N, CA, C and O atoms as CSV, one atom per row, in Angstrom:
chain,resi,resn,atom,element,x,y,z
A,1,MET,N,N,208.123,39.458,309.988
A,1,MET,CA,C,207.804,39.821,308.632
A,1,MET,C,C,206.530,40.669,308.644
A,1,MET,O,O,205.514,40.264,309.209
A,2,ALA,N,N,206.589,41.830,308.025
A,2,ALA,CA,C,205.446,42.742,307.979
A,2,ALA,C,C,204.463,42.309,306.903
A,2,ALA,O,O,204.848,41.922,305.799
A,3,ILE,N,N,203.209,42.384,307.246
A,3,ILE,CA,C,202.147,42.045,306.293
A,3,ILE,C,C,201.761,43.319,305.555
A,3,ILE,O,O,201.399,44.310,306.188
A,4,PRO,N,N,201.834,43.308,304.217
A,4,PRO,CA,C,201.459,44.522,303.479
A,4,PRO,C,C,199.966,44.810,303.657
A,4,PRO,O,O,199.121,43.926,303.519
A,5,SER,N,N,199.679,46.045,303.961
A,5,SER,CA,C,198.263,46.414,304.144
A,5,SER,C,C,197.675,46.854,302.818
A,5,SER,O,O,198.377,47.351,301.937
A,6,LYS,N,N,196.401,46.665,302.702
A,6,LYS,CA,C,195.704,47.066,301.485
A,6,LYS,C,C,194.891,48.327,301.757
A,6,LYS,O,O,193.701,48.395,301.447
A,7,ALA,N,N,195.542,49.307,302.331
A,7,ALA,CA,C,194.855,50.566,302.610
A,7,ALA,C,C,194.602,51.300,301.299
A,7,ALA,O,O,195.435,51.320,300.393
A,8,LYS,N,N,193.449,51.887,301.237
A,8,LYS,CA,C,193.106,52.659,300.043
A,8,LYS,C,C,193.881,53.956,300.008
A,8,LYS,O,O,194.207,54.539,301.042
A,9,LYS,N,N,194.166,54.390,298.806
A,9,LYS,CA,C,194.706,55.728,298.628
A,9,LYS,C,C,193.576,56.714,298.851
A,9,LYS,O,O,192.417,56.412,298.564
A,10,HIS,N,N,193.904,57.884,299.357
A,10,HIS,CA,C,192.929,58.962,299.524
A,10,HIS,C,C,193.377,60.107,298.640
A,10,HIS,O,O,194.452,60.672,298.846
A,11,LEU,N,N,192.560,60.455,297.652
A,11,LEU,CA,C,192.913,61.504,296.700
A,11,LEU,C,C,191.828,62.576,296.643
A,11,LEU,O,O,190.635,62.286,296.735
A,12,VAL,N,N,192.273,63.816,296.491
A,12,VAL,CA,C,191.368,64.931,296.210
A,12,VAL,C,C,191.622,65.309,294.764
A,12,VAL,O,O,192.750,65.609,294.375
A,13,ILE,N,N,190.552,65.290,293.966
A,13,ILE,CA,C,190.703,65.550,292.540
A,13,ILE,C,C,189.486,66.304,292.022
A,13,ILE,O,O,188.370,66.108,292.504
A,14,SER,N,N,189.709,67.151,291.054
A,14,SER,CA,C,188.617,67.888,290.428
A,14,SER,C,C,187.814,66.953,289.520
A,14,SER,O,O,188.374,66.066,288.877
A,15,TYR,N,N,186.526,67.159,289.478
A,15,TYR,CA,C,185.660,66.334,288.631
A,15,TYR,C,C,186.125,66.367,287.179
A,15,TYR,O,O,186.142,65.340,286.502
A,16,ARG,N,N,186.498,67.543,286.710
A,16,ARG,CA,C,186.892,67.673,285.304
A,16,ARG,C,C,188.216,66.971,285.000
A,16,ARG,O,O,188.521,66.715,283.835
A,17,ASN,N,N,189.011,66.656,286.037
A,17,ASN,CA,C,190.275,65.948,285.825
A,17,ASN,C,C,190.131,64.428,285.918
A,17,ASN,O,O,191.102,63.700,285.707
A,18,LEU,N,N,188.944,63.952,286.228
A,18,LEU,CA,C,188.702,62.506,286.243
A,18,LEU,C,C,188.619,61.983,284.818
A,18,LEU,O,O,188.279,62.717,283.890
A,19,SER,N,N,188.932,60.723,284.663
A,19,SER,CA,C,188.767,60.095,283.347
A,19,SER,C,C,187.272,60.052,283.027
A,19,SER,O,O,186.445,60.067,283.939
A,20,PRO,N,N,186.924,60.000,281.750
A,20,PRO,CA,C,185.498,59.928,281.381
A,20,PRO,C,C,184.771,58.745,282.036
A,20,PRO,O,O,183.591,58.847,282.370
A,21,GLU,N,N,185.473,57.635,282.215
A,21,GLU,CA,C,184.857,56.465,282.849
A,21,GLU,C,C,184.529,56.759,284.315
A,21,GLU,O,O,183.451,56.417,284.802
A,22,LEU,N,N,185.478,57.401,285.011
A,22,LEU,CA,C,185.226,57.741,286.417
A,22,LEU,C,C,184.157,58.822,286.546
A,22,LEU,O,O,183.376,58.806,287.497
A,23,GLN,N,N,184.114,59.752,285.610
A,23,GLN,CA,C,183.055,60.760,285.632
A,23,GLN,C,C,181.688,60.104,285.520
A,23,GLN,O,O,180.753,60.486,286.225
A,24,GLU,N,N,181.570,59.127,284.646
A,24,GLU,CA,C,180.302,58.397,284.499
A,24,GLU,C,C,179.976,57.617,285.766
A,24,GLU,O,O,178.811,57.538,286.157
A,25,ALA,N,N,180.977,57.046,286.406
A,25,ALA,CA,C,180.754,56.290,287.643
A,25,ALA,C,C,180.290,57.229,288.766
A,25,ALA,O,O,179.423,56.864,289.560
A,26,VAL,N,N,180.864,58.433,288.832
A,26,VAL,CA,C,180.438,59.413,289.839
A,26,VAL,C,C,178.988,59.825,289.577
A,26,VAL,O,O,178.185,59.908,290.507
A,27,LYS,N,N,178.658,60.081,288.318
A,27,LYS,CA,C,177.269,60.435,287.968
A,27,LYS,C,C,176.309,59.313,288.352
A,27,LYS,O,O,175.212,59.575,288.846
A,28,ALA,N,N,176.718,58.069,288.128
A,28,ALA,CA,C,175.870,56.921,288.462
A,28,ALA,C,C,175.697,56.800,289.977
A,28,ALA,O,O,174.655,56.351,290.454
A,29,CYS,N,N,176.715,57.199,290.724
A,29,CYS,CA,C,176.649,57.138,292.186
A,29,CYS,C,C,175.693,58.198,292.743
A,29,CYS,O,O,175.103,58.014,293.808
A,30,TYR,N,N,175.548,59.290,292.024
A,30,TYR,CA,C,174.677,60.404,292.446
A,30,TYR,C,C,173.666,60.720,291.345
A,30,TYR,O,O,173.757,61.777,290.721
A,31,PRO,N,N,172.710,59.831,291.093
A,31,PRO,CA,C,171.766,60.039,289.980
A,31,PRO,C,C,170.860,61.262,290.175
A,31,PRO,O,O,170.385,61.831,289.192
A,32,ALA,N,N,170.616,61.668,291.407
A,32,ALA,CA,C,169.752,62.831,291.659
A,32,ALA,C,C,170.556,64.126,291.739
A,32,ALA,O,O,170.000,65.186,292.024
A,33,GLY,N,N,171.855,64.044,291.490
A,33,GLY,CA,C,172.701,65.228,291.568
A,33,GLY,C,C,173.546,65.223,292.833
A,33,GLY,O,O,173.396,64.363,293.700
A,34,PHE,N,N,174.443,66.212,292.917
A,34,PHE,CA,C,175.400,66.257,294.012
A,34,PHE,C,C,174.929,67.072,295.211
A,34,PHE,O,O,175.559,67.022,296.267
A,35,THR,N,N,173.865,67.800,295.079
A,35,THR,CA,C,173.465,68.785,296.080
A,35,THR,C,C,173.366,68.205,297.489
A,35,THR,O,O,173.891,68.798,298.432
A,36,ASP,N,N,172.724,67.094,297.648
A,36,ASP,CA,C,172.519,66.527,298.988
A,36,ASP,C,C,173.799,65.933,299.584
A,36,ASP,O,O,173.936,65.873,300.806
A,37,ALA,N,N,174.728,65.496,298.744
A,37,ALA,CA,C,175.946,64.844,299.234
A,37,ALA,C,C,177.124,65.815,299.337
A,37,ALA,O,O,178.153,65.480,299.924
A,38,MET,N,N,176.979,66.994,298.779
A,38,MET,CA,C,178.091,67.935,298.722
A,38,MET,C,C,178.461,68.449,300.105
A,38,MET,O,O,177.599,68.700,300.947
A,39,MET,N,N,179.764,68.598,300.318
A,39,MET,CA,C,180.250,69.133,301.584
A,39,MET,C,C,181.239,70.255,301.294
A,39,MET,O,O,181.931,70.248,300.276
A,40,ARG,N,N,181.290,71.202,302.194
A,40,ARG,CA,C,182.243,72.300,302.074
A,40,ARG,C,C,183.523,71.886,302.793
A,40,ARG,O,O,183.483,71.430,303.936
A,41,VAL,N,N,184.659,72.050,302.113
A,41,VAL,CA,C,185.953,71.713,302.684
A,41,VAL,C,C,186.745,73.011,302.822
A,41,VAL,O,O,187.045,73.671,301.828
A,42,ASP,N,N,187.080,73.372,304.058
A,42,ASP,CA,C,187.839,74.588,304.324
A,42,ASP,C,C,189.326,74.273,304.311
A,42,ASP,O,O,189.783,73.317,304.938
A,43,LYS,N,N,190.072,75.098,303.582
A,43,LYS,CA,C,191.522,74.936,303.510
A,43,LYS,C,C,192.178,75.824,304.565
A,43,LYS,O,O,191.579,76.810,304.995
A,44,PRO,N,N,193.398,75.493,304.988
A,44,PRO,CA,C,194.066,76.266,306.038
A,44,PRO,C,C,194.268,77.750,305.697
A,44,PRO,O,O,194.332,78.586,306.598
A,45,ASN,N,N,194.368,78.077,304.413
A,45,ASN,CA,C,194.596,79.472,304.028
A,45,ASN,C,C,193.310,80.301,303.991
A,45,ASN,O,O,193.348,81.479,303.636
A,46,GLY,N,N,192.182,79.706,304.350
A,46,GLY,CA,C,190.922,80.426,304.374
A,46,GLY,C,C,190.056,80.176,303.148
A,46,GLY,O,O,188.863,80.477,303.173
A,47,ASP,N,N,190.624,79.636,302.079
A,47,ASP,CA,C,189.843,79.284,300.900
A,47,ASP,C,C,189.016,78.036,301.198
A,47,ASP,O,O,189.215,77.379,302.220
A,48,PHE,N,N,188.108,77.724,300.317
A,48,PHE,CA,C,187.294,76.518,300.481
A,48,PHE,C,C,186.894,75.987,299.123
A,48,PHE,O,O,187.005,76.680,298.112
A,49,PHE,N,N,186.428,74.755,299.109
A,49,PHE,CA,C,185.868,74.160,297.904
A,49,PHE,C,C,184.767,73.202,298.322
A,49,PHE,O,O,184.665,72.822,299.488
A,50,TYR,N,N,183.945,72.818,297.354
A,50,TYR,CA,C,182.881,71.848,297.599
A,50,TYR,C,C,183.270,70.532,296.939
A,50,TYR,O,O,183.861,70.518,295.859
A,51,ALA,N,N,182.931,69.423,297.602
A,51,ALA,CA,C,183.318,68.110,297.089
A,51,ALA,C,C,182.299,67.054,297.506
A,51,ALA,O,O,181.504,67.249,298.425
A,52,VAL,N,N,182.353,65.931,296.796
A,52,VAL,CA,C,181.538,64.766,297.142
A,52,VAL,C,C,182.470,63.567,297.289
A,52,VAL,O,O,183.468,63.469,296.575
A,53,PRO,N,N,182.154,62.661,298.201
A,53,PRO,CA,C,182.975,61.452,298.333
A,53,PRO,C,C,182.639,60.447,297.231
A,53,PRO,O,O,181.495,60.351,296.786
A,54,PHE,N,N,183.648,59.710,296.803
A,54,PHE,CA,C,183.455,58.666,295.801
A,54,PHE,C,C,184.527,57.605,296.018
A,54,PHE,O,O,185.715,57.920,296.079
A,55,ASP,N,N,184.111,56.363,296.133
A,55,ASP,CA,C,185.041,55.260,296.402
A,55,ASP,C,C,185.062,54.264,295.251
A,55,ASP,O,O,184.033,53.932,294.664
A,56,THR,N,N,186.274,53.799,294.950
A,56,THR,CA,C,186.462,52.654,294.063
A,56,THR,C,C,187.123,51.569,294.908
A,56,THR,O,O,187.324,51.754,296.109
A,57,ASP,N,N,187.457,50.458,294.299
A,57,ASP,CA,C,188.104,49.379,295.047
A,57,ASP,C,C,189.475,49.791,295.584
A,57,ASP,O,O,189.878,49.367,296.666
A,58,ASP,N,N,190.181,50.616,294.823
A,58,ASP,CA,C,191.551,50.966,295.186
A,58,ASP,C,C,191.709,52.355,295.791
A,58,ASP,O,O,192.643,52.594,296.556
A,59,VAL,N,N,190.812,53.264,295.460
A,59,VAL,CA,C,191.003,54.666,295.831
A,59,VAL,C,C,189.728,55.240,296.440
A,59,VAL,O,O,188.616,54.965,295.987
A,60,SER,N,N,189.925,56.045,297.479
A,60,SER,CA,C,188.832,56.810,298.067
A,60,SER,C,C,189.034,58.261,297.633
A,60,SER,O,O,189.989,58.916,298.047
A,61,TYR,N,N,188.124,58.750,296.796
A,61,TYR,CA,C,188.251,60.086,296.220
A,61,TYR,C,C,187.407,61.097,296.999
A,61,TYR,O,O,186.364,60.768,297.564
A,62,LEU,N,N,187.885,62.302,297.006
A,62,LEU,CA,C,187.086,63.457,297.375
A,62,LEU,C,C,187.074,64.288,296.098
A,62,LEU,O,O,188.074,64.916,295.748
A,63,VAL,N,N,185.943,64.289,295.407
A,63,VAL,CA,C,185.846,64.890,294.085
A,63,VAL,C,C,185.369,66.334,294.216
A,63,VAL,O,O,184.261,66.597,294.683
A,64,LYS,N,N,186.229,67.268,293.792
A,64,LYS,CA,C,185.880,68.691,293.827
A,64,LYS,C,C,184.829,68.977,292.771
A,64,LYS,O,O,184.950,68.560,291.619
A,65,ILE,N,N,183.809,69.686,293.179
A,65,ILE,CA,C,182.726,70.072,292.280
A,65,ILE,C,C,182.746,71.590,292.151
A,65,ILE,O,O,182.773,72.302,293.155
A,66,ASP,N,N,182.734,72.083,290.919
A,66,ASP,CA,C,182.675,73.524,290.697
A,66,ASP,C,C,181.274,74.015,291.035
A,66,ASP,O,O,180.279,73.520,290.506
A,67,VAL,N,N,181.217,74.991,291.921
A,67,VAL,CA,C,179.937,75.553,292.343
A,67,VAL,C,C,179.976,77.045,292.079
A,67,VAL,O,O,180.918,77.731,292.474
A,68,LYS,N,N,178.953,77.540,291.412
A,68,LYS,CA,C,178.849,78.976,291.180
A,68,LYS,C,C,177.846,79.532,292.169
A,68,LYS,O,O,176.692,79.105,292.218
A,69,ILE,N,N,178.304,80.491,292.954
A,69,ILE,CA,C,177.439,81.131,293.930
A,69,ILE,C,C,177.065,82.490,293.377
A,69,ILE,O,O,177.937,83.305,293.076
A,70,ASP,N,N,175.780,82.736,293.241
A,70,ASP,CA,C,175.294,83.963,292.628
A,70,ASP,C,C,174.946,84.980,293.708
A,70,ASP,O,O,173.772,85.201,294.005
A,71,ASP,N,N,175.967,85.596,294.292
A,71,ASP,CA,C,175.751,86.616,295.312
A,71,ASP,C,C,175.222,87.902,294.711
A,71,ASP,O,O,174.493,88.640,295.374
A,72,HIS,N,N,175.578,88.183,293.464
A,72,HIS,CA,C,175.194,89.439,292.824
A,72,HIS,C,C,173.670,89.573,292.732
A,72,HIS,O,O,173.127,90.637,293.028
A,73,ALA,N,N,172.990,88.523,292.333
A,73,ALA,CA,C,171.533,88.584,292.198
A,73,ALA,C,C,170.880,88.814,293.547
A,73,ALA,O,O,169.912,89.569,293.642
A,74,GLN,N,N,171.388,88.181,294.587
A,74,GLN,CA,C,170.820,88.345,295.920
A,74,GLN,C,C,171.009,89.781,296.399
A,74,GLN,O,O,170.106,90.352,297.010
A,75,GLU,N,N,172.168,90.366,296.128
A,75,GLU,CA,C,172.413,91.748,296.530
A,75,GLU,C,C,171.452,92.688,295.823
A,75,GLU,O,O,170.943,93.631,296.429
A,76,GLU,N,N,171.200,92.434,294.531
A,76,GLU,CA,C,170.271,93.287,293.786
A,76,GLU,C,C,168.867,93.163,294.358
A,76,GLU,O,O,168.164,94.164,294.498
A,77,ASP,N,N,168.452,91.942,294.692
A,77,ASP,CA,C,167.121,91.749,295.271
A,77,ASP,C,C,167.001,92.497,296.587
A,77,ASP,O,O,165.989,93.152,296.840
A,78,GLU,N,N,168.025,92.407,297.429
A,78,GLU,CA,C,167.988,93.100,298.707
A,78,GLU,C,C,167.987,94.605,298.500
A,78,GLU,O,O,167.287,95.330,299.208
A,79,LYS,N,N,168.764,95.077,297.536
A,79,LYS,CA,C,168.835,96.511,297.272
A,79,LYS,C,C,167.463,97.017,296.826
A,79,LYS,O,O,166.986,98.045,297.306
A,80,ASP,N,N,166.833,96.284,295.902
A,80,ASP,CA,C,165.510,96.682,295.443
A,80,ASP,C,C,164.522,96.694,296.601
A,80,ASP,O,O,163.699,97.603,296.714
A,81,TYR,N,N,164.604,95.699,297.448
A,81,TYR,CA,C,163.686,95.601,298.572
A,81,TYR,C,C,163.864,96.787,299.513
A,81,TYR,O,O,162.890,97.430,299.905
A,82,PHE,N,N,165.095,97.068,299.865
A,82,PHE,CA,C,165.346,98.161,300.794
A,82,PHE,C,C,165.082,99.515,300.152
A,82,PHE,O,O,164.627,100.437,300.829
A,83,ASP,N,N,165.358,99.652,298.859
A,83,ASP,CA,C,165.055,100.904,298.180
A,83,ASP,C,C,163.556,101.159,298.195
A,83,ASP,O,O,163.118,102.285,298.432
A,84,ASP,N,N,162.765,100.115,297.941
A,84,ASP,CA,C,161.316,100.273,297.960
A,84,ASP,C,C,160.839,100.676,299.346
A,84,ASP,O,O,159.963,101.528,299.492
A,85,GLU,N,N,161.428,100.053,300.364
A,85,GLU,CA,C,161.011,100.395,301.713
A,85,GLU,C,C,161.370,101.824,302.045
A,85,GLU,O,O,160.589,102.531,302.682
A,86,LEU,N,N,162.547,102.260,301.620
A,86,LEU,CA,C,162.961,103.624,301.917
A,86,LEU,C,C,162.075,104.619,301.188
A,86,LEU,O,O,161.714,105.658,301.741
A,87,LYS,N,N,161.721,104.301,299.939
A,87,LYS,CA,C,160.836,105.188,299.199
A,87,LYS,C,C,159.486,105.265,299.906
A,87,LYS,O,O,158.899,106.340,300.031
A,88,GLY,N,N,159.003,104.112,300.365
A,88,GLY,CA,C,157.727,104.087,301.075
A,88,GLY,C,C,157.796,104.898,302.352
A,88,GLY,O,O,156.846,105.606,302.685
A,89,ALA,N,N,158.892,104.810,303.068
A,89,ALA,CA,C,159.051,105.554,304.314
A,89,ALA,C,C,159.101,107.050,304.041
A,89,ALA,O,O,158.533,107.835,304.799
A,90,ASP,N,N,159.774,107.454,302.965
A,90,ASP,CA,C,159.842,108.877,302.613
A,90,ASP,C,C,158.458,109.415,302.278
A,90,ASP,O,O,158.082,110.511,302.695
A,91,GLU,N,N,157.711,108.626,301.518
A,91,GLU,CA,C,156.376,109.067,301.141
A,91,GLU,C,C,155.496,109.214,302.375
A,91,GLU,O,O,154.731,110.172,302.485
A,92,ILE,N,N,155.603,108.270,303.297
A,92,ILE,CA,C,154.810,108.336,304.522
A,92,ILE,C,C,155.209,109.562,305.325
A,92,ILE,O,O,154.359,110.266,305.869
A,93,GLN,N,N,156.502,109.808,305.393
A,93,GLN,CA,C,156.977,110.948,306.175
A,93,GLN,C,C,156.482,112.251,305.557
A,93,GLN,O,O,156.060,113.160,306.271
A,94,GLU,N,N,156.534,112.341,304.225
A,94,GLU,CA,C,156.075,113.554,303.568
A,94,GLU,C,C,154.577,113.762,303.791
A,94,GLU,O,O,154.124,114.857,304.123
A,95,GLU,N,N,153.821,112.675,303.600
A,95,GLU,CA,C,152.383,112.790,303.770
A,95,GLU,C,C,152.024,113.013,305.228
A,95,GLU,O,O,151.211,113.881,305.547
A,96,GLY,N,N,152.624,112.239,306.102
A,96,GLY,CA,C,152.308,112.304,307.523
A,96,GLY,C,C,152.927,113.517,308.185
A,96,GLY,O,O,152.437,113.983,309.214
A,97,GLY,N,N,154.001,114.035,307.603
A,97,GLY,CA,C,154.688,115.162,308.210
A,97,GLY,C,C,153.791,116.384,308.324
A,97,GLY,O,O,153.804,117.070,309.346
A,98,SER,N,N,153.006,116.665,307.278
A,98,SER,CA,C,152.147,117.843,307.326
A,98,SER,C,C,151.012,117.631,308.331
A,98,SER,O,O,150.624,118.565,309.032
A,99,GLU,N,N,150.484,116.420,308.403
A,99,GLU,CA,C,149.421,116.145,309.367
A,99,GLU,C,C,149.952,116.261,310.787
A,99,GLU,O,O,149.279,116.798,311.667
A,100,LEU,N,N,151.147,115.762,311.006
A,100,LEU,CA,C,151.719,115.836,312.337
A,100,LEU,C,C,151.968,117.283,312.738
A,100,LEU,O,O,151.743,117.668,313.886
A,101,SER,N,N,152.434,118.081,311.782
A,101,SER,CA,C,152.709,119.471,312.134
A,101,SER,C,C,151.411,120.224,312.394
A,101,SER,O,O,151.375,121.108,313.250
A,102,GLU,N,N,150.333,119.887,311.665
A,102,GLU,CA,C,149.045,120.535,311.910
A,102,GLU,C,C,148.533,120.159,313.295
A,102,GLU,O,O,148.003,121.007,314.012
A,103,GLU,N,N,148.690,118.881,313.678
A,103,GLU,CA,C,148.260,118.449,314.996
A,103,GLU,C,C,149.100,119.130,316.072
A,103,GLU,O,O,148.585,119.532,317.115
A,104,ALA,N,N,150.396,119.254,315.807
A,104,ALA,CA,C,151.267,119.897,316.766
A,104,ALA,C,C,150.882,121.364,316.915
A,104,ALA,O,O,150.901,121.900,318.022
A,105,ASP,N,N,150.527,122.025,315.790
A,105,ASP,CA,C,150.099,123.423,315.845
A,105,ASP,C,C,148.802,123.540,316.651
A,105,ASP,O,O,148.638,124.470,317.440
A,106,ASP,N,N,147.882,122.589,316.447
A,106,ASP,CA,C,146.620,122.612,317.200
A,106,ASP,C,C,146.894,122.479,318.695
A,106,ASP,O,O,146.284,123.167,319.513
A,107,ASP,N,N,147.832,121.570,319.045
A,107,ASP,CA,C,148.175,121.384,320.463
A,107,ASP,C,C,148.804,122.647,321.045
A,107,ASP,O,O,148.548,122.999,322.196
A,108,LEU,N,N,149.604,123.309,320.268
A,108,LEU,CA,C,150.272,124.530,320.753
A,108,LEU,C,C,149.259,125.675,320.931
A,108,LEU,O,O,149.388,126.507,321.828
A,109,ASN,N,N,148.253,125.687,320.050
A,109,ASN,CA,C,147.260,126.758,320.106
A,109,ASN,C,C,146.270,126.557,321.242
A,109,ASN,O,O,145.611,127.509,321.659
A,110,ASP,N,N,146.154,125.351,321.740
A,110,ASP,CA,C,145.194,125.088,322.838
A,110,ASP,C,C,145.676,125.544,324.160
A,110,ASP,O,O,144.977,125.387,325.161
């Protein structure tokens, strides 16, 4: 006779699809926020999502958390940084270019 096991179910579910009671329980489990507990889960098709673990008596959840990654702002910051550097390099070249050519002329005349 086989003994029925009490293995927990393992479910992946979006936070917004949890019942309000479970949402409150997840918040209580992570009072400082999800950042430190969040993990990246890679899917076989190359996509990914972020999730946090959450356990109840019957179910072990992997709760998907919506994360907004602001790549656009970082690109703008890098663009501004590199544009400033390029402008600075052009100015140096323009200013230094005439001095270098004068020195080169002096060397040629000697």
